N, C-alpha and C positions, 0 to 999 in steps of 0.2 A: 230380384225384382229391377225391371227396367224403367226408369223414369222416362217420361214423355217429352215431347218437345214443345217449348213454348208456342204459343198461337197468338197471332194479333187479334184484338178485340173485334167482334163483329155483332151485328144485331141478332136477336134470338131467332133461332131456326123456326120456320113454318111450313105448312104443308102436310101431306099424309105421313112423310116419315120422320116429322120433328119429335123429339123426345116429348112424353106426355108430362103434363104439368102434375107435380105430386098431389096426392089426395090423401085424406086420413078415413079411416074406418077400421072396424074390428078384424076385418080380413087381411090387413095391410101387415105384412111381416117386415119389409123394409121401407122406410120412408127417409129418402135422403134429399136435402136441400141444399144446393149450391156448394157442393163439396169442393174444396180447393187443397191441393197439396203441394208445398213449395220446398224444395230441396236446395240448401245452401252448398254449394261447391266451392265456396272460398271466393274465387274470382267472379263467379256469376250464380244467380239464382235460377233454379229450373223449375217451371210450372208443370208438374207432372199430371196434375188434374187441374181443370181450370173453369169451375162453376158447373158441376154435374148434378143434375137432380132427376131422380128416378125413385118409382114405387115397384115393388114387387109383393104380389099379394099370395096368401095362402094357397098351396097347391099348384102354383105356377112351375112350369120347367122353362127355364130362361137360359139361353146359350149367350156368353159375351164374347165378342170377337173384336179383333185389332190387331194390326201389324206391330212388329216388335217396336217398343218406345212409343206406343200408342196411349199409355196410361191404363190398360186394362188390369195389368198386374197390381198397381197402385190401388185402383179402384176395389178389387177384390181383397187386398190387405185391409182396407177399412171396411168394408163389408163384414170381412171375417174378425174384426176387432184385434187384427194383428199390429194395427197402428190407428193413429188418429189424424184427423184432418188438420191442416194450418188453420182453415176457416170452414165454415158452413155447419150445419147440423145433421145428425145421423140418429134415427130412431129404430130400434129392432123390438119388434113386438110392443111398441109404444113406450119403450123406456129410451130416454136419450143416453147413448152410450159414448158419444164423441167427445165427452169431458171427463171420462172416468179414468181413474189410476190404473196402473199396469196390473196390479193386483185384482181390482175389480173387473178389469177387462179378461183376465185369465179366468175368472170364475164365470164370466159371460160365456166365453168360449167353450168351456167344459160343459156347461148346461146347456146352452142354446144352438150351438153350430157343430156339425159333423164334418171334418175334413177328409177329403180324398185327394191324395198327391199322386203325381205322374210317377215318383220313385218310391211309393209305398210308404216309406217311413216305418216299417215294421222294426220291432227289437229282435235282432238275429239270434239271440241266446234263448229266447222265450217261444213257447208253442204258440201256434194259432189261437188257440183257446185264451192264453194268457195275453196276448197281444189284445184279443177283443175286450177281454175284462178290464183293461188297464183304466179306461176312463172311469169305469164304476169304483175301481179302488180309490181314486182321487175323490170321488164323489161320497166316500164313506159308506158304501153299500156292503153288505155282510157277505162273507164267503159263498155261502150257499145260494143266496138270491143272484149274486152277480154271475156265478157259475151257470145257473139255471137260464139266466138272461145271455149270457154269451153264447151258450149251446144252441138256444133257440135262433140266434142271429146267423150262426153257423150253418144250421140246419136250412135255413131260408135261402142261404146263398149257395147250397149244395155242398158244403164241406164238412158236415158234422164228421164224417169218418177221417177227416184229416186233423181234427181238433189237436192231437197230440204232436204234429209235426212242425218243425221249425221252418223259419222261412226258406233256408237252403235246401229244403226237401220238397218245396212246393214250386210248380211252373209259376211263370209272371203273371197268368191269368188268375191263378189260385191265391197268390199274394194279393192281388188287387182286390178279390172277392174278400180275403180277410180284411183288408183296409176298408171296405164298404161296410162290413159287418161291424167293424170297430166304430166307424163313423156313425152308425145308427143306435148303438147300444144304449146311449143316454136318451134315447127318443128326442132328438133335437128339433127345434122348429125350423132348421135350415140345413140342407145337406149341400155343402161347397165343394165343387170337384175342378180341380186344377189339372187341365190335360190329363185327364185319368186313363187314356189309351195311347199316350205317347210313346210308352216304352214296350208296346205290345204289338204282336203281328197282326195284319188285317182280320184274321178270322177270331182270334182271341179278343180283339178290340170289338167286333161285332158282337160278341157274346157279352161283353161288359156293358155295351151301350143297351143291348136288350135287357140286361138286368136293371138299369137305370129306367127304362120304359116301364118295367113293372113296378118299380118304386114310385114312379109317378102316377100310375094307375091305382096305387095303394093310397094315393093322397099326400104323398112327400113333396115339399117344396125343394125344388132343385135348381142350383145356378152351376152351369158348366161352363168353364173358361176353354176356349179352344180358338186355334187358328185355322182349324179344317173345315171348310164349308159343308163338306159331307156329313162330319159330326153335327154341326150346327142344325142341319136339317132334322135331327132327331127331337130337338126342342120345339115347344109350340111357340116361342117368342125369341127373336134374335136382337139383343142390342149391340150395336158397333159403336166402338171408340176409336177416335183418332185425334192426334194432336191434344189430348187431354181433356177432349170434349165429347159429349154424345153426338155421333154423327147421323145415327138413324135408330129406329125402335120399331121394328116390324113384327108382324105375326105370320107363322108358317101355316097355323090352322086356328 
């Protein structure tokens, strides 16, 4: 996680690219109000996030962009319940999660958020099937039910015939498909992908992005963190972060 750079105070942005004011409603998955994150580095404090407010609705496909140190990783850690803000409020599906304990955050992550990482994060000694099953093990789902669900997800990503293969027997694209199946197995409210094509060649990356397009068409809510403008074009909405603040919030379609 790369903390952002402290920015001088300024008047709230206005105009067509200004961040939207948060709203509430049954279709709002993410409702974040004035999120701030300060890291104490001993000699100085760094404002990684400096008053970010944003809403994301059910079924949206949003790309989050920003240069290194912009605060986008910090924002994603807060949205993903991997960290809590120094101040501000964050609601996930109507529940305020910005003040929960570590154990409560872990439960929320397992139930509500599916993660897809650049480096896959698969267990090397486990089969593809077992990797996909893992969140269901933590959720206490019975063996037969979780196997059925995991196989259905592997079938959806085109890897049912590779279910008994371990990660070192799979290509990079296949590993990422396993990771996507695992992220979806608990039927989360939100799919959070951090540079999911970063370790893939261009052809395989395009295939993974096509899979995200298909997931969005099926109604999944997706947040995709990327530094690549070409990747961000696949999303319907692009949120840009700079110096810990929302620089712009625009729509591709």
